[in-house]
N, C-alpha and C positions, 0 to 999 in steps of 0.2 A: 875307564874301567881297566883294571889290572888283568893282564893275560894270565890265564891259569898255567901252571907249570906241572910237568910230569915228575914223578919221583926220579932221582938221579939214575937208579938202576935201569929205568926204561929209556932215558934220554941218550945213554951212551951208544946204543946200537943204531941210531938214526943216521942215515947216509943220504946226501943229496948229490945228484950227479946227472949226467946226460942219460936219457932213456936208451935202452937197448934198441937195436934195429929189428930184432926178431924176438919172438916169444917162445920159440921152441928150437929144437935141433939137438945136437949131441950133448951140449951142456945141460939142457933140460932133462934128457934121458939119464945122464949120469947123476944129476941131483935127485931125480925121482927114485932111482935104484938105491942111492945112499939112504934116503929116508925109508924106503921099503925094507932094506936090509937091516935097518935099526929095529924093525918090528917083527921080521920073520926070516926064516932061512932062505938061502939062495933059490932052491927049487920052488918053494911056495911063492916067493916074490916073483919069480919068472912066470909061473903059471898064472898068477893074479894079473900081471901086466899084459900077458898075451890074451887075457879075456876082457881087458878094459876096452870099452866102446865097441864091442863086437855084438852082432845080432844075438848070439846065444850066450853072451857074457853079461857084463853090467856096465852102466854108464858112469862116467866120471861126473860127480855133481857140479864141478866148476868148469868143465870143458865146454867149449862152444862148438864141438863136433856135431854136425847134424845127424839125426837119425835117418837111416835109409827108408825109402818107401817100402811097404810090405810086398 
């Protein structure tokens, strides 16, 4: 059976390498702010991130951060 191929424009961004040792940290914060600032102004981005995964805020849909007991 022939292996299906992706269109060239999708294959060019594929990278294979050694996995990172950590999933968060300063690099993750910088990356998150970069994406956030692409969608909103600095003050709105900062307010949103300060409410992320907080009791009175909102949950990140892809975070594994546990919810605190009530």
